[in-house]
C-alpha positions as CSV (number, residue, x, y, z in Angstrom):
1,M,-7.3,7.8,-27.4
2,N,-6.1,9.9,-24.5
3,T,-5.0,8.2,-21.3
4,T,-3.0,8.9,-18.2
5,F,-0.8,6.3,-16.6
6,T,2.0,6.0,-14.1
7,A,5.4,4.8,-15.3
8,T,8.9,4.4,-14.0
9,Y,12.0,5.5,-15.8
10,E,14.8,2.8,-15.9
11,G,17.6,2.1,-18.3
12,G,16.6,5.0,-20.5
13,V,13.0,3.6,-21.0
14,L,9.7,4.6,-19.6
15,R,8.0,1.5,-18.3
16,P,4.2,1.7,-17.5
17,L,3.2,0.2,-14.2
18,T,0.0,-1.2,-15.8
19,P,-0.6,-2.6,-19.3
20,L,-1.7,-0.1,-22.0
21,S,-4.2,-0.8,-24.7
22,L,-2.0,0.3,-27.6
23,P,-1.0,-1.6,-30.7
24,E,2.6,-2.5,-31.1
25,H,4.8,0.4,-32.5
26,A,2.0,2.9,-31.9
27,R,3.3,6.5,-31.9
28,V,2.3,8.6,-28.9
29,Q,3.1,11.9,-27.4
30,V,4.3,11.9,-23.8
31,K,3.9,14.7,-21.3
32,I,6.1,14.3,-18.2
33,V,4.5,15.3,-15.0
34,K,6.5,14.4,-11.9
35,S,4.4,12.6,-9.2
36,P,4.0,14.4,-6.0
37,H,6.1,13.3,-3.1
38,K,4.3,11.9,0.0
39,K,5.7,14.7,2.0
40,N,3.8,17.2,-0.3
41,M,0.6,15.2,0.0
42,V,0.8,15.3,3.8
43,T,1.5,19.0,3.7
44,D,-1.5,19.6,1.3
45,R,-3.7,17.4,3.5
46,Q,-2.7,19.4,6.6
47,H,-3.3,22.7,4.7
48,V,-6.9,21.5,3.7
49,Y,-7.5,20.3,7.3
50,N,-6.4,23.6,8.7
51,A,-8.6,25.5,6.3
52,L,-11.6,23.4,7.3
53,L,-10.8,24.1,11.0
54,D,-10.6,27.8,10.3
55,A,-13.9,27.8,8.5
56,G,-15.6,25.9,11.4
57,L,-16.4,23.0,9.1
58,A,-14.2,20.5,11.1
59,K,-13.5,20.0,14.8
60,P,-10.0,19.3,16.1
61,Q,-9.6,15.6,17.1
62,P,-8.3,15.0,20.6
63,I,-5.0,13.3,20.7
64,S,-5.0,10.3,22.9
65,D,-1.9,8.4,23.9
66,T,-3.9,6.0,26.0
67,H,-4.6,2.7,24.2
68,S,-6.7,-0.1,25.6
69,Y,-5.0,-3.3,24.6
70,V,-6.8,-6.6,24.5
71,S,-5.2,-9.3,26.6
72,E,-4.6,-12.9,25.5
73,A,-7.2,-14.0,28.0
74,E,-9.8,-11.6,26.5
75,L,-9.0,-12.8,23.0
76,T,-9.3,-16.4,24.0
77,A,-12.7,-15.7,25.7
78,A,-14.0,-13.9,22.6
79,A,-12.9,-16.8,20.4
80,D,-14.6,-19.3,22.6
81,A,-17.8,-17.3,22.6
82,L,-17.7,-17.0,18.9
83,G,-17.1,-20.7,18.6
84,L,-20.1,-21.5,20.8
85,A,-22.4,-19.3,18.6
86,G,-22.0,-21.5,15.6
87,S,-21.2,-20.7,12.0
88,I,-21.8,-17.3,10.7
89,S,-24.0,-18.6,7.9
90,D,-26.2,-20.5,10.4
91,L,-26.5,-17.2,12.5
92,I,-27.5,-15.3,9.4
93,I,-30.1,-17.9,8.4
94,A,-31.6,-17.9,11.9
95,E,-31.7,-14.1,12.1
96,R,-33.5,-13.9,8.7
97,A,-35.9,-16.6,9.8
98,E,-36.8,-14.6,12.9
99,S,-37.6,-11.5,10.8
100,Y,-40.4,-13.3,8.8
């Protein structure tokens, strides 16, 4: 059986992060491959994105610093409207009944 798993090294012992389906005292060969850092993953992702942009397969996304926040009053009004509509299951049943 060949398998790949992630482990942590602590106290001189490799500890798998998930259970392995191995019998007790099974002998295995271990190949150490250091996990990539998040920084490298971001760099790789940016590299791929730039390549897609250069090839014309992606369009740059506009950066927007403007956010439209929902006020407490708007949240309350939305919650009230949802409450008046009834339960979701009743709405689904009614919608399905209309389609027959």
